[in-house]
N, C-alpha and C positions, 0 to 999 in steps of 0.2 A: 251789465255795466256797473251797477251798484255793487255787485260782487267784487269786481276788480278794484273799485274805489275803496271798498272796505278792506280788501287785502292790502292795497297800497298804504292805507292809513295804519293798518296793523304792522306792516313792515317798517314804516316810518317810526312808529311808536317803539318798536323793538330796537331799531338802530339808536334812537335817542336814549332809550333805557340802557342799552349797552354802553353808550358813550358816557352817560351819567355815572354808571357803575365804575367804568374805567377811570374817570376823572376823580371820583370819590376815593378810589384805592390809591391813585397817584397822590392826591392831596394828603391822605393819611401817611403815606411813605415820606412825603416831603416834611410833614409835621414831625415825624420821628427823627428825620435827619436834622431838622432845625433844633429839636430838643437836645440831640447829641452834640451838635456844634456849640450850643449855649453852655452845656455842661463842660465841654472841653475848654471853652473860653474862660469859664469861671475857674477851672483848675489852673489854667495858664496864668491867670491874673493872680491867683493865690501864690503860685510858684514864683512869679515875678516879685511879689511883695516880700516873700521870704528871702529871695536872692538879694533884693535891694537892702533889706535889713542886715543881711550877712556882710554885704559890701560896706555898709556904713560902720558896722562894728569893726571890720577889718581896717578901715581907714582910721578909726579912733585908736585902735591898737598900734597901728603903724606910727601915728603921731606921738603916742606915749613912748614908744621905743625910740623915736627920733629925739624926743625931749631928754630921755635918759642918756642916750648916746652923747648928745651935746653937753649935758651936765658932766658926764664922766670925762669927756675930752677937755673941758674947761677947768677941771679941778687941778689944784696945785699938786705937784708931785705925780702927775699922770705918767711921766716917763720913768718913774722909779721902778726897779724890777719887783715883780711879785714873788711871793713865796711859792714854793713848788706846788702846794695844794691849790692856791688861788690861780696859779698859772695854768694848771690842768683844767680847772673849772672854766677859766676864761677861754681857753682854746676850744672847749666843748660848746660854749655859747657863741663865740665868734670865730669860726674856723678860718 
């Protein structure tokens, strides 16, 4: 009887040991996945910051071009014909 009891205890310990080993490996895998996800999140946050800076710079440039366009349109003599050289340059800038 004690033999069977010892065998059952040994099997129970073996099962719990196998479960502990399995859970430890699973936890290590999840920790690696978490580290990868955090790295990807940091990369995406950095890309987002760069993208936002680019958009801000683009908006500033658009505003400057808008100011320049308004200045050119409000100048006296804006309807006067341009010289051939300036006309070609203007057609390249504003097709």
